[in-house]
Each structure stands twice: as C-alpha cells, then as structure tokens.
C-alpha positions as CSV (number, residue, x, y, z in Angstrom):
1,X,-5.3,15.7,-18.8
2,X,-6.8,17.9,-16.2
3,X,-5.4,21.3,-15.2
4,X,-3.1,21.1,-12.1
5,X,-0.8,23.1,-9.9
6,X,1.8,21.3,-7.8
7,X,5.0,21.8,-5.8
8,X,7.1,19.4,-3.9
9,X,9.8,21.1,-1.8
10,X,11.2,18.1,0.0
11,X,15.0,17.5,-0.2
12,X,15.8,13.8,-0.6
13,X,19.1,12.5,0.8
14,X,19.5,9.0,-0.5
15,X,21.9,6.2,0.1
16,X,24.0,4.2,2.5
17,X,25.7,6.1,5.3
18,X,23.7,9.3,4.6
19,X,22.2,9.7,8.1
20,X,25.2,11.8,9.0
21,X,24.0,14.5,6.7
22,X,21.2,15.3,9.1
23,X,23.6,17.6,11.0
24,X,23.9,19.9,7.9
25,X,20.1,20.2,7.4
26,X,18.9,21.2,10.9
27,X,19.2,25.0,11.5
28,X,22.0,25.7,13.9
29,X,20.9,26.4,17.5
30,X,17.7,24.4,17.1
31,X,16.2,22.5,20.0
32,X,15.4,19.2,18.5
33,X,12.9,16.5,19.4
34,X,13.5,13.0,18.0
35,X,10.3,11.1,17.6
36,X,10.2,7.3,17.1
37,X,8.2,4.2,17.7
38,X,8.7,1.1,19.7
39,X,12.5,1.1,19.9
40,X,13.6,-1.0,16.9
41,X,15.9,1.9,15.9
42,X,17.9,1.2,19.0
43,X,18.4,-2.4,18.0
44,X,19.4,-1.8,14.4
45,X,21.8,1.0,15.1
46,X,19.9,3.8,13.5
47,X,19.3,5.6,16.8
48,X,23.0,5.7,17.5
49,X,23.7,7.1,14.0
50,X,21.1,9.8,14.5
51,X,22.4,10.8,18.0
52,X,25.9,11.0,16.6
53,X,24.7,13.2,13.7
54,X,23.0,15.7,16.0
55,X,25.9,16.0,18.5
56,X,26.2,19.6,19.4
57,X,22.4,20.3,19.3
58,X,20.2,20.4,22.4
59,X,17.9,17.5,21.9
60,X,15.1,15.5,23.5
61,X,13.3,12.3,22.5
62,X,9.7,11.1,22.4
63,X,9.0,7.4,21.9
64,X,6.0,5.0,21.8
65,X,4.4,6.2,18.6
66,X,2.1,3.4,17.4
67,X,2.0,1.7,14.0
68,X,-1.3,3.5,13.5
69,X,-0.4,6.6,15.4
70,X,-2.9,7.8,18.0
71,X,-4.0,11.3,18.5
72,X,-3.7,10.8,22.2
73,X,0.0,9.9,21.9
74,X,0.6,12.8,19.6
75,X,-0.8,15.3,22.1
76,X,1.7,14.0,24.7
77,X,4.4,15.0,22.4
78,X,2.8,18.4,21.9
79,X,2.9,18.9,25.7
80,X,6.6,18.0,25.7
81,X,7.3,20.4,22.9
82,X,5.7,23.3,24.8
83,X,7.5,22.4,28.0
84,X,10.9,22.3,26.4
85,X,10.4,25.0,23.8
86,X,11.2,22.6,21.0
87,X,11.6,24.3,17.6
88,X,12.6,21.4,15.2
89,X,11.3,17.8,15.0
90,X,13.2,14.8,13.6
91,X,11.1,11.7,12.9
92,X,13.1,8.5,12.9
93,X,11.2,5.3,11.8
94,X,8.5,4.3,9.3
95,X,5.6,6.2,7.8
96,X,3.5,6.0,11.0
97,X,6.2,7.9,13.0
98,X,6.4,10.5,10.2
99,X,2.6,10.8,10.0
100,X,2.5,11.4,13.7
101,X,5.3,13.9,13.5
102,X,3.4,15.9,10.8
103,X,0.4,16.1,13.0
104,X,2.5,17.0,16.1
105,X,4.2,19.7,14.1
106,X,0.8,21.2,13.2
107,X,-0.9,20.6,16.5
108,X,1.9,22.3,18.4
109,X,1.1,25.6,16.5
110,X,-2.7,25.2,16.4
111,X,-4.5,28.0,18.2
112,X,-8.1,27.4,17.2
113,X,-9.3,24.9,19.7
114,X,-8.8,21.1,19.9
115,X,-6.2,20.1,17.3
116,X,-8.4,17.1,16.4
117,X,-10.4,19.6,14.4
118,X,-7.6,19.5,11.9
119,X,-8.7,16.0,11.1
120,X,-12.4,15.9,11.9
121,X,-13.4,19.3,10.5
122,X,-10.5,20.1,8.2
123,X,-9.6,23.1,10.2
124,X,-7.0,25.2,8.5
125,X,-3.3,24.6,9.5
126,X,-1.9,28.1,9.5
127,X,1.7,27.1,10.5
128,X,3.7,24.1,11.8
129,X,7.0,23.4,13.3
130,X,9.7,22.5,10.8
131,X,10.7,18.9,10.7
132,X,12.8,16.3,8.9
133,X,13.0,12.6,8.9
134,X,15.1,9.4,8.6
135,X,12.9,6.8,7.0
136,X,13.5,3.1,7.9
137,X,10.6,1.4,6.1
138,X,9.6,1.8,2.4
139,X,5.8,2.0,2.3
140,X,3.8,5.2,2.8
141,X,5.7,7.8,0.7
142,X,5.1,10.2,3.7
143,X,8.7,11.2,3.3
144,X,7.9,13.2,0.2
145,X,4.4,14.5,0.7
146,X,2.4,16.6,3.2
147,X,-0.3,14.2,4.2
148,X,-0.8,12.1,7.3
149,X,-3.4,9.7,8.8
150,X,-4.1,9.7,12.6
151,X,-6.3,7.5,14.7
152,X,-8.3,8.7,17.7
153,X,-8.4,5.6,20.0
154,X,-11.2,7.0,22.1
155,X,-13.7,7.1,19.2
156,X,-12.1,4.5,16.9
157,X,-11.7,7.1,14.1
158,X,-8.9,7.1,11.6
159,X,-8.8,10.3,9.5
160,X,-6.4,12.1,7.2
161,X,-5.1,15.6,6.7
162,X,-2.6,17.5,4.7
163,X,-1.2,21.0,4.5
164,X,1.4,23.0,2.6
165,X,3.1,23.5,6.0
166,X,3.6,19.7,6.7
167,X,6.1,18.8,4.0
168,X,9.3,17.6,5.5
169,X,12.3,19.9,5.1
170,X,14.4,16.9,4.2
171,X,14.1,13.1,4.2
172,X,17.0,10.7,4.6
173,X,16.5,7.4,2.8
174,X,19.2,4.8,3.6
175,X,18.1,1.4,2.2
176,X,20.3,-0.4,4.7
177,X,18.1,0.8,7.6
178,X,15.4,-1.5,6.2
179,X,17.4,-4.7,6.4
180,X,16.2,-5.7,9.9
181,X,12.5,-5.0,9.3
182,X,10.3,-8.1,9.9
183,X,8.8,-9.7,6.8
184,X,5.3,-8.7,7.8
185,X,6.3,-5.0,7.7
186,X,8.1,-5.4,4.4
187,X,5.1,-7.2,2.8
188,X,2.6,-4.6,4.2
189,X,4.9,-1.8,2.8
190,X,5.0,-3.3,-0.7
191,X,1.2,-3.6,-0.7
192,X,0.8,0.0,0.6
193,X,3.0,1.4,-2.1
194,X,1.2,-0.7,-4.8
195,X,-2.2,0.5,-3.7
196,X,-1.0,4.1,-3.5
197,X,-0.2,3.9,-7.2
198,X,-3.6,2.2,-8.0
199,X,-5.5,5.0,-6.3
200,X,-4.0,7.4,-8.8
201,X,-3.9,5.1,-11.8
202,X,-6.8,2.7,-11.7
203,X,-9.6,5.2,-12.6
204,X,-12.0,5.7,-15.5
205,X,-9.5,7.7,-17.7
206,X,-7.3,6.0,-20.2
207,X,-5.0,7.6,-22.7
208,X,-5.4,11.2,-21.6
209,X,-2.4,11.2,-19.2
210,X,0.2,9.0,-21.0
211,X,3.2,10.2,-19.1
212,X,1.6,9.7,-15.6
213,X,0.3,6.2,-16.7
214,X,3.8,5.2,-17.9
215,X,5.4,6.4,-14.7
216,X,2.8,4.6,-12.5
217,X,3.4,1.4,-14.4
218,X,7.1,1.7,-13.9
219,X,6.6,2.0,-10.2
220,X,4.4,-1.0,-9.9
221,X,6.6,-3.1,-12.2
222,X,9.4,-2.4,-9.7
223,X,7.3,-3.4,-6.8
224,X,6.1,-6.6,-8.5
225,X,9.7,-7.5,-9.5
226,X,11.5,-6.7,-6.2
227,X,8.8,-7.0,-3.6
228,X,9.1,-10.9,-3.3
229,X,12.9,-10.6,-3.6
230,X,13.1,-8.4,-0.5
231,X,11.6,-11.2,1.5
232,X,14.0,-13.8,0.1
233,X,17.2,-11.7,0.2
234,X,16.7,-9.2,3.0
235,X,20.2,-7.6,2.7
236,X,20.2,-7.2,-1.1
237,X,21.0,-3.4,-1.3
238,X,19.9,-3.0,-4.9
239,X,16.5,-4.6,-4.2
240,X,15.9,-2.5,-1.0
241,X,17.0,0.7,-2.8
242,X,14.6,0.0,-5.6
243,X,11.7,-0.6,-3.1
244,X,12.5,2.5,-1.1
245,X,12.6,4.8,-4.1
246,X,9.5,3.2,-5.7
247,X,7.6,3.7,-2.5
248,X,8.6,7.3,-2.3
249,X,7.5,7.9,-5.9
250,X,4.2,6.1,-5.3
251,X,2.9,9.1,-3.4
252,X,5.1,12.2,-4.0
253,X,2.5,13.9,-6.2
254,X,4.0,13.4,-9.6
255,X,1.8,10.6,-10.9
256,X,-1.3,12.4,-9.5
257,X,-0.7,15.5,-11.4
258,X,-3.6,16.1,-13.9
259,X,-5.4,12.8,-13.3
260,X,-8.5,11.8,-11.4
261,X,-7.9,9.9,-8.1
262,X,-9.9,7.2,-6.3
263,X,-8.8,6.6,-2.7
264,X,-11.9,4.5,-1.9
265,X,-9.7,1.5,-1.0
266,X,-7.8,3.6,1.6
267,X,-11.0,5.1,3.1
268,X,-12.6,1.7,3.5
269,X,-9.4,0.2,4.8
270,X,-9.0,2.9,7.4
271,X,-12.3,1.8,9.0
272,X,-11.1,-1.8,9.3
273,X,-8.0,-0.6,11.1
274,X,-9.9,1.8,13.3
275,X,-12.3,-0.8,14.5
276,X,-10.2,-4.0,14.5
277,X,-6.6,-2.9,14.5
278,X,-5.6,-4.6,11.3
279,X,-2.4,-3.5,9.7
280,X,-2.9,-0.8,7.1
281,X,-1.4,-3.0,4.3
282,X,-3.6,-5.9,5.3
283,X,-6.8,-3.8,4.9
284,X,-5.7,-2.6,1.5
285,X,-5.0,-6.2,0.3
286,X,-8.5,-7.1,1.4
287,X,-10.3,-4.1,-0.2
288,X,-8.6,-3.4,-3.5
289,X,-9.6,-6.6,-5.3
290,X,-13.2,-6.0,-4.2
291,X,-13.1,-2.4,-5.5
292,X,-11.7,-3.7,-8.8
293,X,-14.3,-6.3,-9.1
294,X,-17.4,-4.2,-8.3
295,X,-16.2,-1.2,-10.3
296,X,-14.6,-3.2,-13.1
297,X,-16.9,-1.8,-15.8
298,X,-16.0,1.7,-14.9
299,X,-12.3,0.9,-14.6
300,X,-12.1,-1.7,-17.3
301,X,-9.7,0.1,-19.6
302,X,-7.2,0.7,-16.9
303,X,-7.5,-2.8,-15.4
304,X,-6.8,-4.4,-18.8
305,X,-3.9,-2.0,-19.4
306,X,-2.5,-2.9,-15.9
307,X,-2.8,-6.6,-16.8
308,X,-1.1,-6.1,-20.2
309,X,1.7,-3.7,-19.1
310,X,2.6,-5.1,-15.7
311,X,1.4,-8.7,-15.5
312,X,1.7,-9.7,-19.2
313,X,-2.0,-10.6,-19.5
314,X,-3.6,-10.0,-22.8
315,X,-6.6,-12.2,-23.6
316,X,-10.4,-12.2,-23.6
317,X,-10.6,-12.6,-19.8
318,X,-8.0,-10.0,-19.1
319,X,-10.0,-8.0,-16.6
320,X,-10.8,-10.9,-14.3
321,X,-7.3,-12.4,-14.7
322,X,-5.7,-9.1,-13.8
323,X,-7.7,-8.8,-10.6
324,X,-6.6,-12.2,-9.6
325,X,-3.0,-11.4,-10.5
326,X,-3.1,-8.4,-8.1
327,X,-4.6,-10.6,-5.4
328,X,-1.9,-13.3,-6.0
329,X,0.8,-10.6,-5.8
330,X,-0.3,-9.5,-2.4
331,X,-0.3,-13.1,-1.2
332,X,3.3,-13.5,-2.7
333,X,4.6,-10.9,-0.3
334,X,2.8,-12.6,2.7
335,X,-0.3,-10.4,3.0
336,X,-3.6,-12.2,3.1
337,X,-6.5,-10.9,1.1
338,X,-9.8,-11.9,2.7
339,X,-11.6,-10.8,5.9
340,X,-11.8,-14.4,7.0
341,X,-8.0,-14.6,7.1
342,X,-8.2,-12.1,10.0
343,X,-11.2,-13.6,11.7
344,X,-13.7,-11.1,10.4
345,X,-17.0,-11.5,8.7
346,X,-20.5,-10.0,8.4
347,X,-20.4,-8.1,11.7
348,X,-17.3,-6.2,10.6
349,X,-18.8,-5.5,7.2
350,X,-22.0,-4.0,8.8
351,X,-19.9,-2.0,11.2
352,X,-17.9,-0.3,8.5
353,X,-21.0,0.2,6.3
354,X,-22.9,1.8,9.2
355,X,-20.2,4.3,9.9
356,X,-19.8,5.3,6.2
357,X,-23.6,5.6,5.9
358,X,-23.7,7.9,9.0
359,X,-21.1,10.1,7.4
360,X,-22.9,10.2,4.1
361,X,-19.6,9.6,2.3
362,X,-19.6,8.9,-1.5
363,X,-16.2,7.5,-2.4
364,X,-14.2,7.0,-5.5
365,X,-13.2,9.1,-8.5
366,X,-16.8,9.3,-9.6
367,X,-18.2,9.6,-6.0
368,X,-20.5,6.6,-6.7
369,X,-19.3,4.3,-4.0
370,X,-22.0,4.6,-1.4
371,X,-22.4,2.6,1.8
372,X,-24.4,0.0,-0.1
373,X,-21.6,-0.4,-2.6
374,X,-19.1,-0.7,0.2
375,X,-21.2,-3.6,1.5
376,X,-21.0,-5.3,-1.9
377,X,-17.2,-4.8,-2.0
378,X,-16.6,-6.2,1.4
379,X,-19.0,-9.1,1.0
380,X,-16.9,-10.2,-1.9
381,X,-13.9,-10.3,0.3
382,X,-15.3,-12.5,3.2
C-alpha cells in the first residue's frame, strides 16, 4: 500500500424527507443562490421542498446548467453572484449541477485572471464560496468529493479540477428524489459509478491493498445487483437507496487511499463528449472494455479478480469473459457500448487521437497509454 494523506469533511444527510434539514446547515443571514438545470426539480417537487426549507433566507436562483456544464454558463452565474452579493450556493440536481456549482464557487473568488485557467493551467484555487447540495441523481459522487469537470463550448474542451476549497459543506441524499429520473439517466449513472470504481481498482496492483479492494468490490456488487432493478422498479426505495449510497462511495476518496489510479477511460471519454455531445456514461461504456482489452496483460490479476468476486467467473478464459461481462452489464442498464451505436467511426477516433497527441498526454496508472494506444482502444470499440 502506498503512503497517503486524506480528509473528507462533507456532512452527509441521508434519507427520505431530509431536504428540510437544509435550513439548519446554511449559516443564518446568508444570501443564497440556488443553482439547477433544466427544471425537472420543479416537476418532481424537489424545488418546492427546497424553497420551503430556505424560507426566511434572502435567496435567488440560477437555472439552465447543462448535463455537461459549460464554462460560459457558469460565468453567467458568477456575474449574478457579484451583482447580488451572494455568499452561499445551494446546488439542486445531479452531478453536473454540482460540478458547475463547484466551479462557480471557485470562479467567483478567483482574482488571477480568466477563471478558465483553473482548468486549463491548473491555476491555484485560493478560496471559494461555501456551498451545499441536494442531489437528485446517483452517479458522479460529486456530493462527497472536491472535483468537477467543466466544458468550454467555444473550444470543445472538457477538463477537470479539484481543490480543498470545493468540498460541499453538506449533501442531502434523498433516494425518493431519483424516482422520476428517466431510464437513460439512471443507466448512465450506474455506468458512471461503476467506472469510477474501476479507475481506482482495475490497475496493476493486486493483494497490496486488500481493504480497498474489498470495499471496491462491495460497491460494484451493489451496482450490478441493483442497477437493473432500478430500471424495472423505479420506486423501490431500498434499491434507490443502495444505488445512491454506492455512487457516493464510488468516488469519495476512501477506495483511492493508498492505491494507484488509472482515469484513462474518463480522459478519453471526455473528448468524445466535448466533440460529439455524448452522455458521459455513454462514453465510459464505450471506452472501458477497450482499455481492459488493450491493457489486459498489465491489469490481468485485477481483471480476473473482478470476474471471480463480482461476476462469478473462474476459468481458463476468465480475463476475456470478465471483459465481456462488464460490457453486458452496461448493456443491461440500457447503455450501448460501441461507437457505431452512436453513429461514430474512424473520423471520431482520429479527432480524439489528434487532440491527445497535441497535448502530449500519457494516460493510465503507468502513464503508458499514448495517443497511438488510444487509437487502438477506440478502434476496438467501433
């Protein structure tokens, strides 16, 4: 196990009817900005619950945050914050809304030029506005970490950042808020959480971090068991609660402590979203089986362990069968796994490869996934 230092300061408020607790978590006298997306929270009653909870506060709202939040949209929120002297943010929605809110919180306090530098040049975030959230979609784990991913529409770039200042002060997780989510979003969320675990688990090491491995396997076992059930029985509270908590644990830092991490699948997938607008979960479902196949010798011990512990595969062809089992699982929650399923082919592959080549990125836990290897991975997924 590698040396590590970690902290996770996020207060989790979990369960049905817990949105009302927001009032006890926001400092008295705060000027609050509610951030949200396309308005689904007004249809499912979550908006009304939030508004009731913050009765007595001076508050404003900012809507229209995209599923892959745009830098340009975030900067409009920053302008509103400065105009109204906002000092607390409340994100209400899925991980994209929360990702946007993290960047907004940092950008509103950034004094060293264009806030895009936080993403493009890893400019230091020296402070950020405090914020909390009400999460309505289990997927990203953003509710219990400090990271976010933002897209700049003008340049078709999708980049990530994180800072000790961008942990939520609190996160409210009410599984009933997920009941009305469309099947496509639920499926994407299950894939996203699954791949988050794989990025921290499916590496070259095996046996040196037994606790983290066992925890990671428990999370993916939950996703594999209850992911398809969520589509069949949308208002099964137990299933939705399991998915919501598993998604949080998939990226709250605990299973990453002391282990190597990959993240190649995410970095490649981000380019497909930036160029072609594919859902984040869709890109991950395309890329991960390719990464597993091309890097299967490097990752063989973990792939076979995944097959044995999660999918019950234990034979001479365990590596290949496990890769296929992962692909089949993604399909079982309604997420297609090939570029051709989304009308993409060689042109998309070369566009992604060209960008990664220009950046000179070497991805993966061994930094051996060059642009040429990315071409190999994506060619397998046509």
